[in-house]
N, C-alpha and C positions, 0 to 999 in steps of 0.2 A: 797905422803901421809904424813901427820904429824906423828911424832913418838908418840906412845902411851905408857902409863904406863903398863908394862907387868908383874906385880908382881903375878897375878893369872895365873896359868897354865891351860891347857885344857885337859880333858880326853874324848877320842872318843871311844864309844862302837861299835865295828864292824869294822873289818879290810878288808872287801871287797872293791871294787873300789868306793863304796859310801863313805866309811870312808876315803879312800885315797883322794878323792876330798876335804872333810872337812879339813883333815890334811894339805894339801898343801895350802888351802886358809888361814889357820891360821898361819902356820909356816913361810910362806913367809912375814908375817907382824911382825915377831920377837916374836911370842908367843910360849912358850914351850909346846909341845904336847906329851901326853902319849896315849897309846892305849891298849884296852883289847879285846880279842876274845877267844872263846873256841876252835878255830881251826886256824892253821897258814895260813893266807890268804895273798893276794897280798900286802897289805899295810905294813905288817911286814918288807918288804924289802925297805921301803922308808927311805931316809936319814933324813926326817923331823919328825920322831916319834920314841919314845922309847916304844916299844910294848912288851906285855907279854900275856901269855895264862891265862885264867880264867875258873872257873867252868861253865858248861852250865847253863844259866840263867833260863831255863824252867825245866830242869831235876834235877838241884841242886841249886834251888833258894836261899836257906838260905846260902849255902856256897859262892855263888856268891855275895850276899849282904854283907856278912861278909868281903869278900876281898875288895869290894868297900869301906866299912867303914874304914878298915885298911889303905887303900891308902889315903883316905881323912884325916884321923887323922894325917898322917905324914907331911901334907902340912901346912905351916904357914898361907897361904891364901887359901880360898876355891877355888878349881878348878871349872871351868865351864864344865858342863856335856853335851855331844853331843851324841844323839842316831841315829844310821844309819842303824839299822836292827830291824825287827819285833821281833826277838828272845829276844832282850833286853827290848823292849818297855813295855810289860806287867809287867815284874819283877820290873822294876824301878817304874812304875806307882803304883803298889801295895804297895811299900815301900817308897813312895815319902816323907811322913812326917818325917820319920827317916833320909832319905838321905839328906834332906835339911839342916840338922845340919852340914853336911860335904861338901856339894857341892852347887854351884849356878845352879839352874835349872829353866827353863821356859817351861812348857808343860801343856796341858789340865788336868783337874782333872781326877781322876781314873774312875769315872762314865762315862765320855765322852769317855775316851780311850777305856774302855770296850765296849761301844756301837759302836765305830768305828771299833774295831777289829772283832766284830761279824757282818758279812756282812748283815745279815737280820735285825739286830737292827740298823745298819747304814742306811739301806733302810727305815725303819720305822721312824728314826730320820729325814731324809731328806724329807720324805712325809709330815711332818708338815710345810715345807716351800712350795713355789710354784716353786721350781726347777724341771725341767722335768726329769723323770726317766723312764727307760724301765720296762716293766711288769716283776715282780719278785715274786717267791714263795719259801718258805722254804721247805726243804726235810729232814725228819728224820724218825725214826722207827714208829712214830705216824701219819705220813702223809699219806693221801689217794692218792697215786701216780697216780692211774688210773683216779681219778677225775681231778687232775691237768693236766693230759695228754689231756683231752678233752678241757680244757680252754686255754692252752698255745699257744702262737703265735710262729710258727716255721719259720726259724731255731732259736734255743735257745742254751744257753751255761750254762753248769753245772760247778760250782766252789765251793771250800770249804767255809763253814760258818766261820771257823777259819783257817787262813792261816797256822799257825804252825802245827795244827792237820793234815791238808791236806798234808803238806810237809813230815811229818813223816810216814803217813800211805798210801798215794796215790802216790805222786811224788814231788820231790824237784825241778823239772825243768818244768813240764807240769802244766800250770795254771788251766786247766780245759778241758772239752770235749764238742764238738759241737754235738748237736742232731738235726736231720732233720725231724723226724716223731714221732708219738705217740709210736710206737714200740721201736724205738731207745731210747727215753726218759725213758720209763718204764724199759727197760733192764739195761741201764747204771745206773739209779738211784738206783735200787735194788742192783746192784753190789757194789756201793759205800757205801750204808747204811749197807750192810752186813759186811763191813769191820770196822764198828763202827765210821764212819765219817758222821757228819751232813753237809749238803751242801745247796746251793740255786741254782735255775735255773732261768736264766734271758733271756728275749727276746733279740736277737742279733740286735743291732742298725745297720741299713743298711748303707753301704758305704765302700770305700777302707781304707787301713791302714793309709793313709795320712789324713783321717778325724778325727784321734785321736789327741787331744790337752791336754795340762796340764797347770793348774794355780797353781803357787807356791807362798807362802807368809810367812812372819814372822810378828807376832803380839806381841807387848810388853804385859806385865802382865796387864796393864791398858787398853788394847784393841786398841792401836794405831798401824796402819799398817806401819811398817818401811821399808819393802821390798815387792815387788810383781813382778812377772815374768811370762811370758807365752811362751810356746814352742809348736812346732808341730812335731809329729812323721813323719819321712820320711820312715823308715822301722822298722819292729818288728822281734823279734826272741823269740819263733817260730812265723812264719807269722800268721796274723789274730788275735791271742790271746796271744801275748807275751809282753816282755818289749821292749822299744825302743832301737834298735841297732844303729840307727842314728836318731838324732833329730836336730831341728833347732830353734834358737831363733826367735820369731815372735810376734810383738805386735798386739793383736786382741782386739779392744775396747769392743766388746760385751762379749767376754770371760772374759776379765779383770773385767768388772762390775758384771758378773754372779758369778765369783769365789769369789770376795769380799763379795757379798751378801750372798753366801752360808756360808762362814766362820763366818761372823758376826751374821747370824741367829742362829748359834749353840754356840755362845759366845766362839769362839776358841781363844786360845793363844798359843804362841810358833811357831815353824816351822811346815808346813804341805803342802800337795799338793792334788789337786783334778784333776782326769782325766775325761775329757768329750769326747764324740764322736758326731760329726755333722751328724745328721740323714738325709740321702739323700731323704727320703720319704717326710719329712715336713720341712726340712731346719732348725731344731731346735737342739741346743746343749742338749745332754742327759748325765746326770751324770753316770759315770761307777763306780768310787770308790774314797774314801778319804783315804789318808795315813797320819798318825800322826807322821811323822819322816822325816829325810832328804831323798831325793829321789836319785836314782842312778846317774843322770846326774847333780848333784849339782855344779860341777866345771864349767858348762857352763855359768850360770849367772856371776860367778866371771870373766870369760873371756870376758863377755859382759859389765863389769864395775859395777856389783852389787854383792858384796861379802856377801852372806847370813851368813856364819859362823862368819865372822868378826863383822857384825851387831849384831848377837846373843851374841857374846862375849862382845862387847862394852856396849850393853844394860844391861847385867847382872852385869857387873863390874862398872856400873854407870858412864861411860865415855860419853862425848859429841858425839852425832850422828847427822850427816847431812843427814836428810831423803831425799832420791831421788828415784822416781819410774821410772826413765828413764834408759833404757839399749839399747845396740847396737843390731840391727836386723841383721839377715842373717848369724849368726855364728853357726857352726855345732859342735855337739858332736858325736863322733863315737867310738864304740868298734869294731875294725877292724876284729877281728875273728868272733864275732857274726854276724857282718854285711855281711861278705863274705859268711858265712853259709846261711844267709837269702837270699842273692843274688842267690845262687844255687837253693833254693826252689822257689823263684819268677821266675827264669829262666825256671825251670822245667814246670811251668804252663804257660809259655810264657807271663809273665807280665813284664819281665825286661831282657835286653840284657847286655852282659859284657860291651859294649861301653857306654850304658846308666848308668850302675852302676859306672863305672870308672869316668865318667863325673860328677856324682852326688857327689862324695867325694872330688872334687876339691873346692878351695876357702878357706876362713878363717875357721879354725876349731881347736878344742881341742880334744885330745885323752883321752880315759878312763884310759890309763895306761902310755903312753909315755910322757916324758918331758925331755928336754935337761938338766935341772938342777937336775933331780931326775930319772935317767935312770933304776935303778935296778928293780923296779916293772915290767916294760915292759919286761926286759930280763927274769925275773922269769916267766912271763905269756906266753912267746914264747913256752915253752915246753907243755903248755896246749892248745895253739891255734890250733896246728895241730890236736890234739886229737878231738877238737870240730868240726873242719872242716871235718876231716875224708876223706881226698882226696888222692888217689894215684897220683904219679907224672904224670902218663899218662893222667889222667883226667884234671889236672892243665894245661898240655900242650894243650889239646884239647880246653879247655875253653879260654885260652889266645890267641891261634894261629889258 
């Protein structure tokens, strides 16, 4: 790769493994990277970033914005801002006009960000296109829950209208709840609304976890698609309604066209991803959700020859970009702890044997944490890995032998 002028530094918001992927993709190209997070997470231990704690962007928004501005003021050249967590997305979006005085940022306008962050408004937004969607209803204190119960196609899935509210009042790890009958739906909906959380219920698109796909793209401010990438989930954690614990790069022409059409129809700019599920009932891709930030497995396209953060950086610093939409197929991303935990759950319902799981992790891959040139984040995560798996040694022995 040609050397690039690196006078602008980068500031990554969010030090989870999502941020770690962005950091490595930038720093390995000689870019100075800083990081902010309100909690000390895995990326704090990377050799590639100078990280510090910041106020919580939702609970202490003004203090957080003030710290960002102070950071930007100290830099001779505007840093490029990267958002890797929902916690930072809304705060930055609300203050984008002010922050653009100190940072280089490419993201959708605040109105679109707010619509995407609210799952029902996102549904209404996409309804204006001809993208296929599962049946969806909003649930709040004004909703006639019993009436929806009569109309809803079961099984269905209840999830938060706003992801940050859901995480603070319901669960930080459980994305939602499956309901299989009218009684289940009414009971669980009332329970959630009583806690002051608005939510949506969505018809479950039928098919295995491997029917989940993701389209990821980066659009310049003038709407030019500079990067586009598709992946398939191999396993999720939690199973059925979780995040990808192992995913694989795969070029799918139909999905590629559908994803580009979706983002262009809403005039999207910056980085984003859209998750689709292939419905086994009719063979059509159904949109599950849009995310207006970097996604957890963003280091995968870098390993496949398509560096999203670097493209983002070059675009905003007005450097020459050689646009290419080609990437290598068949490369995997894996969080080994999450994926082993998923294996145990798939194994319990007799969907996956240890031999099948072990065979599936072979081949070309990139890990969520481990890297020979940056080992400390993985060593840090080891102490949390066993907590996640929660396995006594006797069970490990029985599984392996």
